[in-house]
C-alpha positions in Angstrom: -34.5 -5.8 44.0 -33.2 -7.2 47.3 -35.0 -6.9 50.7 -32.2 -4.8 51.9 -32.7 -2.4 49.1 -36.2 -1.6 50.0 -37.3 1.2 52.4 -39.1 0.7 55.6 -42.9 0.4 55.0 -43.6 3.0 57.6 -41.2 5.4 55.9 -43.4 5.2 52.8 -46.5 5.8 54.3 -45.3 8.8 55.9 -44.2 10.2 52.5 -47.4 9.8 51.2 -49.7 13.1 50.6 -52.9 11.6 50.1 -55.7 13.3 52.1 -59.3 13.5 51.3 -61.8 16.3 52.0 -62.9 16.3 55.7 -61.6 13.0 56.4 -61.1 12.6 60.2 -57.9 11.8 62.2 -59.5 8.3 62.9 -59.9 7.5 59.4 -56.3 8.7 58.5 -54.8 6.5 61.2 -57.0 3.4 60.0 -55.9 4.0 56.3 -52.3 4.5 57.0 -52.6 1.0 58.7 -54.3 -0.6 55.8 -51.6 0.9 53.5 -48.8 -0.5 55.3 -50.5 -3.9 54.7 -51.2 -2.9 51.1 -47.5 -2.0 50.7 -46.3 -5.4 52.3 -49.0 -7.5 50.0 -47.4 -5.7 46.9 -43.9 -6.6 47.9 -45.3 -10.3 48.7 -46.7 -10.4 45.5 -43.5 -9.7 43.7 -41.5 -12.0 46.1 -43.8 -14.8 44.8 -43.6 -13.8 41.2 -39.7 -13.9 41.4 -39.7 -17.3 43.1 -42.2 -18.4 40.2 -40.0 -17.5 37.4 -36.9 -19.4 39.1 -38.8 -22.7 38.9 -36.7 -25.2 37.4 -37.8 -26.9 34.0 -40.9 -28.7 34.3 -41.9 -31.7 32.5 -41.4 -32.0 28.8 -44.6 -32.2 26.7 -44.2 -35.1 24.4 -47.6 -36.0 23.1 -48.7 -34.6 19.7 -51.7 -32.7 20.9 -53.9 -31.4 18.1 -56.3 -28.8 18.3 -59.1 -27.2 15.6 -59.1 -23.5 15.6 -61.0 -20.7 13.6 -58.6 -21.1 10.7 -58.4 -24.8 10.8 -56.1 -27.4 12.9 -52.8 -26.8 14.5 -50.4 -28.8 16.6 -49.5 -28.0 20.2 -46.0 -26.4 18.9 -47.9 -24.1 16.4 -50.0 -22.6 19.3 -46.8 -20.7 20.5 -46.8 -18.7 17.0 -43.5 -16.9 17.2 -43.3 -16.8 21.0 -41.1 -18.8 23.5 -43.8 -18.8 25.9 -47.5 -20.2 25.7 -50.3 -19.5 28.6 -53.5 -21.5 28.2 -56.5 -21.2 29.7 -59.0 -24.3 29.7 -62.4 -23.1 29.5 -65.3 -24.8 30.9 -67.5 -25.3 27.7 -67.5 -28.8 27.0 -70.0 -30.6 24.6 -72.2 -31.7 27.5 -72.8 -28.2 28.7 -76.0 -26.4 27.2 -74.0 -23.1 28.1 -70.5 -22.4 29.0 -69.4 -21.6 32.5 -70.3 -18.2 33.7 -67.3 -17.4 35.6 -65.1 -18.6 32.8 -67.0 -16.4 30.7 -66.9 -13.6 33.0 -63.0 -13.7 33.1 -62.4 -14.2 29.3 -64.7 -11.1 28.5 -62.5 -9.3 30.4 -59.3 -10.8 28.9 -60.7 -10.2 25.4 -59.5 -6.5 25.3 -56.2 -7.5 26.5 -55.2 -10.1 24.1 -53.4 -7.4 21.9 -51.3 -6.6 24.3 -50.6 -9.9 26.2 -49.8 -11.4 22.5 -46.8 -8.7 22.2 -45.2 -10.9 25.2 -46.6 -14.3 25.2 -48.5 -16.6 23.0 -52.4 -17.3 24.3 -54.8 -20.0 23.8 -58.0 -20.5 25.0 -58.8 -24.3 24.9 -62.4 -25.9 25.2 -63.8 -29.3 24.2 -66.7 -28.1 22.2 -66.5 -28.0 18.6 -64.8 -25.0 17.3 -68.1 -24.4 15.1 -69.9 -23.8 18.7 -67.1 -21.9 20.4 -66.9 -19.6 17.5 -70.9 -18.8 17.9 -70.7 -18.1 21.3 -67.7 -15.6 20.7 -69.8 -13.8 18.4 -72.9 -13.8 20.6 -70.8 -12.6 23.5 -69.3 -10.0 21.1 -65.3 -11.1 21.9 -63.2 -10.1 19.3 -59.7 -11.4 20.2 -59.6 -14.3 21.9 -57.6 -17.3 20.1 -60.2 -20.3 20.4 -59.2 -23.4 20.1 -61.1 -27.1 20.3 -59.5 -29.9 22.0 -62.3 -32.4 20.8 -60.3 -35.4 21.7 -59.6 -34.3 25.1 -56.0 -35.5 25.5 -54.9 -31.9 26.2 -57.4 -31.4 28.8 -57.3 -34.9 30.7 -53.5 -34.3 31.0 -53.4 -30.7 32.0 -56.3 -30.7 34.6 -59.0 -29.4 32.4 -61.4 -32.4 33.1 -62.6 -33.6 36.7 -61.8 -37.3 37.4 -65.7 -37.9 36.3 -65.2 -36.3 32.8 -66.9 -33.1 33.4 -65.1 -29.6 32.5 -62.7 -27.7 35.1 -60.9 -24.6 34.7 -57.5 -24.7 34.4 -54.4 -22.3 33.9 -51.2 -23.6 32.4 -47.9 -21.9 31.0 -45.5 -23.7 28.5 -42.3 -22.7 27.7 -40.4 -23.5 24.0 -36.5 -23.3 24.5 -34.2 -24.7 21.9 -36.6 -26.7 20.1 -38.2 -28.8 23.6 -41.4 -27.8 25.0 -41.9 -28.1 28.5 -44.7 -27.4 31.1 -43.6 -24.4 33.3 -46.5 -23.5 35.7 -50.1 -24.3 36.7 -52.5 -22.8 38.8 -52.8 -25.4 41.6 -55.2 -23.6 44.3 -58.4 -25.5 44.3 -61.2 -26.7 46.6 -58.3 -28.5 48.4 -56.3 -25.3 49.2 -59.3 -23.2 49.9 -59.7 -21.4 52.9 -62.8 -21.9 55.2 -66.0 -19.9 54.1 -64.0 -19.1 50.6 -64.6 -20.2 47.1 -61.5 -21.7 45.5 -59.5 -18.7 44.0 -56.1 -18.2 42.9 -53.8 -15.5 44.2 -53.3 -12.8 42.6 -57.0 -13.7 41.3 -57.4 -13.7 37.6 -60.8 -12.1 37.4 -60.5 -8.2 37.4 -64.2 -8.4 38.7 -63.1 -9.7 42.2 -60.3 -6.8 42.1 -62.7 -4.2 42.1 -65.1 -5.7 44.2 -62.6 -6.4 47.0 -62.0 -2.8 47.4 -65.7 -1.9 48.2 -67.5 -2.1 51.3 -69.5 -4.9 50.2 -66.7 -6.8 48.9 -67.2 -9.8 46.6 -70.0 -11.4 48.8 -70.5 -14.9 49.6 -73.5 -15.9 47.5 -73.1 -13.8 44.2 -71.6 -14.8 41.0 -71.4 -13.9 37.5 -74.1 -15.0 35.2 -74.5 -15.2 31.5 -77.6 -12.9 31.4 -79.4 -10.6 33.7 
């Protein structure tokens, strides 16, 4: 959709029929002003997604990465299953950790129920450096049903695609790969980290991958500055 085919935002807001019991004129003016920004944000998200889809070919994947899954070993190519696109999330649960990262765990708990829908369109792999037996044990403990877990025991994939920090610790990473005409290439990665964070904010991507933040961002309290998900409460 071209920019010229879009109706002016104020026209869309005027056409909106949303009103709520006992709201004041002051509230409606402020809410309509916010609605203008929300519509502009939606349009900007779509412009960014369109620009992302138009990226040129990324680097070819030439290493023979090997993984261990719940049903045995697999090559990187086999993670694609029958799909032309593979989404890989690098999970902060390496062998040096007593427990997995609570933030990663919160994200993956939300994703678990979406896996059957996601995999209608693309392949998905959740990669961590712990042995597969440890990953599966936590999957059962957490009550996950659908997440496809893979152990990168050598750390080769994690090292190349930013799932490791320079000192060898875990880091979360989100990567997308394509397979076209038999060639696997890197397509896109999340690159928003501490170096790109704004003052007073934790590093975060946009849009945020975690549904919990989407919900909290529409509340008066917001996501706060000192609260984070935990493994247990």
